[in-house]
C-alpha positions in Angstrom: 249.2 173.1 164.7 245.8 172.9 162.6 243.7 175.6 162.4 240.6 174.0 164.1 243.6 173.1 166.8 244.5 176.6 167.3 240.8 177.4 167.8 239.8 175.3 170.5 242.9 176.0 172.2 241.9 179.8 172.0 238.4 178.9 173.7 239.6 176.6 176.3 242.3 179.3 177.4 239.6 181.9 177.6 237.2 179.6 179.5 239.8 178.4 181.9 241.1 181.9 182.3 238.0 183.1 183.5 237.5 180.4 185.7 240.7 181.2 188.0 240.1 185.1 187.5 236.8 184.5 189.1 237.7 181.7 191.9 241.3 182.2 192.2 243.5 179.4 193.3 240.9 176.9 194.5 239.3 173.5 193.0 236.4 175.7 191.2 239.0 178.1 189.9 240.0 174.9 187.9 236.7 174.1 187.4 236.6 171.4 190.0 233.9 170.5 192.2 236.1 170.2 195.6 239.4 169.9 197.0 238.2 166.3 197.9 237.6 164.7 194.4 240.5 166.9 192.9 242.8 165.0 195.2 241.3 161.1 194.1 241.9 162.2 190.5 245.4 162.8 191.6 245.8 159.7 193.1 244.3 157.7 190.1 246.8 159.3 187.7 249.4 159.4 189.8 249.0 155.1 190.1 251.3 155.6 186.3 254.4 156.5 188.5 254.3 152.7 189.7 257.3 152.0 192.7 258.8 155.2 191.3 259.3 158.2 194.0 261.8 160.4 191.9 262.0 161.7 188.3 260.4 164.0 186.4 256.9 164.6 185.2 255.1 166.9 183.2 251.3 168.1 183.6 249.6 169.6 180.6 246.3 171.9 181.7 248.3 172.5 184.7 246.0 175.0 186.5 247.3 176.9 189.3 249.7 174.1 189.9 247.5 171.9 193.0 249.1 168.8 191.4 252.4 169.9 192.0 251.6 171.1 195.7 250.1 167.7 196.1 253.4 165.5 194.8 255.2 167.5 197.5 252.6 166.9 200.6 253.2 163.0 199.1 256.9 163.5 199.5 257.2 162.6 195.5 260.7 163.9 194.3 259.8 164.8 191.1 261.2 167.7 189.1 257.5 169.2 187.8 257.2 170.7 184.8 253.4 172.5 184.1 252.4 173.5 180.7 249.3 175.7 180.4 247.4 177.7 177.6 246.5 180.0 180.0 248.7 183.2 181.1 246.1 183.5 184.2 246.4 180.1 185.4 250.2 180.4 185.1 250.3 183.7 187.0 248.7 181.9 189.5 250.1 178.7 189.4 253.7 180.7 190.1 251.9 181.9 193.1 250.3 179.1 194.5 253.6 176.7 193.9 256.0 179.2 195.3 257.2 177.3 198.2 257.7 174.1 196.2 261.3 172.9 194.9 261.8 171.8 191.3 258.9 173.1 189.9 258.6 175.3 186.6 256.0 176.5 184.2 255.5 177.3 180.6 252.8 178.7 178.4 252.8 175.3 175.7 250.5 172.3 175.0 253.6 170.4 175.4 257.3 170.4 177.8 259.7 171.9 176.4 262.1 168.6 177.2 261.6 165.3 177.3 260.4 164.2 180.6 259.6 160.6 182.2 256.2 160.9 183.1 253.1 163.2 181.7 249.8 163.6 183.1 246.6 165.7 182.3 243.6 165.6 184.2 240.3 167.5 182.8 241.6 169.0 179.6 239.5 166.9 177.5 235.7 167.6 179.5 235.0 170.9 178.0 233.7 170.4 174.6 231.9 173.6 173.8 229.5 172.9 170.5 232.0 171.1 168.9 231.2 167.9 167.1 232.4 164.5 168.0 234.9 163.8 165.2 236.4 167.1 165.3 237.0 166.3 169.3 238.1 163.1 168.9 240.9 164.4 166.7 241.7 167.2 169.0 241.6 164.5 171.8 244.6 162.0 170.1 247.1 165.0 169.0 247.0 165.2 172.5 247.5 161.8 173.7 249.9 161.4 171.1 252.3 164.5 171.8 251.8 163.4 175.5 253.6 160.0 174.6 255.9 161.5 172.3 257.1 163.7 175.4 257.1 160.7 177.6 260.1 158.6 178.4 257.9 155.9 180.7 254.3 156.8 180.4 251.3 159.1 180.6 247.4 158.9 182.3 244.7 161.2 181.1 241.1 160.9 182.5 238.1 161.3 180.7 233.8 162.0 181.7 232.0 158.8 181.6 229.5 157.9 179.0 228.2 156.0 182.1 227.4 159.3 184.0 223.9 159.6 185.0 221.8 161.1 182.4 220.3 164.1 184.8 223.8 165.1 185.5 225.2 165.5 182.1 225.6 168.6 180.4 225.1 169.4 176.8 229.3 171.2 176.3 230.7 168.7 178.3 232.5 165.4 176.4 231.5 161.8 177.9 233.2 159.2 175.6 232.8 155.1 176.0 235.8 154.1 177.7 235.5 151.1 175.8 236.3 153.4 172.6 239.3 155.3 174.5 240.2 151.8 175.8 240.5 150.6 172.2 242.4 153.2 171.0 244.8 153.3 173.0 245.9 149.7 173.2 245.9 149.8 169.0 248.6 152.8 169.5 250.4 151.8 172.4 250.7 148.4 172.7 249.1 146.2 175.4 250.5 147.7 178.4 247.5 150.4 178.9 244.9 150.3 181.8 241.7 151.8 182.6 240.0 152.6 186.1 236.7 153.2 185.8 235.7 152.1 189.4 236.1 155.1 191.6 233.7 157.1 193.3 233.5 159.8 190.2 232.0 160.0 187.0 234.8 159.7 184.9 237.7 157.2 183.9 241.8 157.3 184.0 243.6 155.9 181.5 247.5 154.4 182.4 250.0 153.7 179.4 253.3 152.5 180.4 256.1 153.3 177.6 259.6 152.1 176.7 259.6 149.6 179.5 263.2 148.2 180.4 
């Protein structure tokens, strides 16, 4: 891990630890507006599963484990490995998911063993004051790590450069969707999709890997 990435991860951990310690196991505790928008993101990410209703999935930046509970409610019989760098988030996740089967948590940036799918929601949004080049390298390092841990596919979301200007914040990252799509096509081949047509100021990238 580079020194720059270590610095970023430390700031990210502090930011989200403060959120969950302030707001608890709620969408605001993961820096989301509300449950409805949080679940819209989950639905977009889970489209990467295709027709699969069983298997294994890891979430990078799992927060308090809301996705694990949501998948259980949707009768998706997946082993779930939640990865987060915030100890406070992981404590909240263990409590929030105590009644959900086949769930485990790790304080890390990637799962300790390969899984079918790896997803991430919102982990690239808070850029702090890092410049574009540094942040892009951080993002692509994590996306590459996600792909290396997944057997079938990965999915992640980003805020969009096409957000309303009066709602954009200086500490957040709003990449050009076309740039993100082109990078992923070059790195992972043609089985990449980008959804920008749902009712949030963001987009979701889904990438199929190693299809049979």
